[in-house]
N, C-alpha and C positions, 0 to 999 in steps of 0.2 A: 298491691298488681290489681289495675284495670285491665279490665280486655272490654276488647273497642269488637263489638258485634263486626262481623263479616264473612265473607266467605272463607277466607284463608283461614282464619279461626274453626267454621263450622268443619271445613276440611279438617284442616287437626284432632277436631275434638271426633269426628269419624272415626280418623283412624286408628285413634287412641279405642275408640268401644269395637274395632274388626280386630285389635290386638289380643283385647282383652278377652274376645270371643276366640280369639285363633289360640290365647295359652289355655282356657280352660277346655277347649277340644279335647288332648288327649284324655285325661282323666276322664271324662264322658266316654270316652269310645271304649280305653280300656274298660270300664264297671258296665258299660252298653254288650259286648265284647262275652263278658265274664257274665252273661247272663243277670243283672244286677236290676230291678227295677227302675233305680236313678238312674241315667245315664248320658250316651251323649246330646239330648233336648236342653237337659237339666245344668249342668255343670259350666258350658257355655254361655245358657243363660242368664245364670250368679253372676259370671264375673262381668259380663257385657252389662246388665244391670246395675251391678255397686259402680263399676265404673261411671255409668250415666251419672248412678246419685252425687258422687261425688266430683264430678263435673258441675253438676246445677250445684250443689255447696260452694262451689271455687269463687264464685260472684259474689256471694252472700257476707253477711256478716259473722266473725268469729263465731256467735253466740249458736246462730244459726245454722253454719257449718256441723259445728256441735251440736244437735237436734238433729239433723237429719243423717248424719255417717248415726247417730246413736237409735234412729230409728229401721236405720234401715240391716241394720247391728240385728235388732228386734225382730225383724223380717227374715233373717237369714235362717236363725235359730228357730223361728217358727216352720220356716219350710224343712231345715234338718231333725227337729221335732217327728215333722211326718213319717221321716226314715226310717223310725226307731220302733221297734217292734219287740214285745213280747210275750214267747210264746213257749208253753213246757217250763216254766218257771228259768227261759234264759231269755237276754235279751241281745237282740241281733239292729243292724243298723247303725252303732254307732262312729263305725268308719265311715260310714257313710256321709252323714248329718256330719264330722270333725270334717270332711272331704268337702261339705257345698258349706262350711264356713269358713275354711282358708281359700275357695275359691272367691270366694264374696273380698276377700282382703286382696287374694291378686286383681280384681278387678278395680278395687280402689286405691292398690298401688299403680297400676297403669294408667288412673288417673292422673297422680299427685309426680308421674312421669318419672319413680322408683321404677325404672325398665331391670335392674338386675336384683330386687327386690323382686319383684311378680314372678322371675325368671324362676328366681330360687323356689319361690313356693311352690309352681307350677314342678317343677322338677320334683322336689323333696313329697309333695303329696302322691305322683306318681310312685316313688321308689318306695314310699311305705304300703301302698295299696299292693303292687306289683312283686315286689321283691323282697318284703318282710312276712306275704303272704306264708309260704312253705316254714318259716320260722313257727309265723302261731301257730298253723296247724298243725306240730311237732309239737309245740310244748300245751296245745288241747287234749291230743292223741295222748300223753305223756300226763295229765291230771287226772283224764279218766278215768287211764288206767291204776294210776294213785287211789282213786278215789272206791273204784270197783274192788280194789284188793283193800283197802278199810271195811268197807262193807262186808267182803266174804268172812273177814276175821271175826268182824265181828258177830257173827250168825254165830 
């Protein structure tokens, strides 16, 4: 597919960037509302930037496309790695890192005009963070109680 530069193409690409930004915004807003350090600015920017990288790659040959997308994925992994913290023997931030990675794929899906894929990625990401959190907290509490009981029995 050959893309002829012109204002129509530029406007269409700008619309994709805005859509990627908007699809990344709900997860960022939720994370910000829950007082996480990565939130309303990071998630939409990752989605938009990923979309931009894939749009840039679309006019390149397949080998160049592959290298651009591989670099984008590695860069998103670096950002996600910065969200992971280890303190007191516990690891925190893995859901944030995974969400950042997912948001990158969301942006790439928008660039490739995979609208349903992008919408499902956004919805399932928000579902995993918001709806599954109470279940995770319940499982964590149960595990902590079991560990405390084992420790008390061992003393």
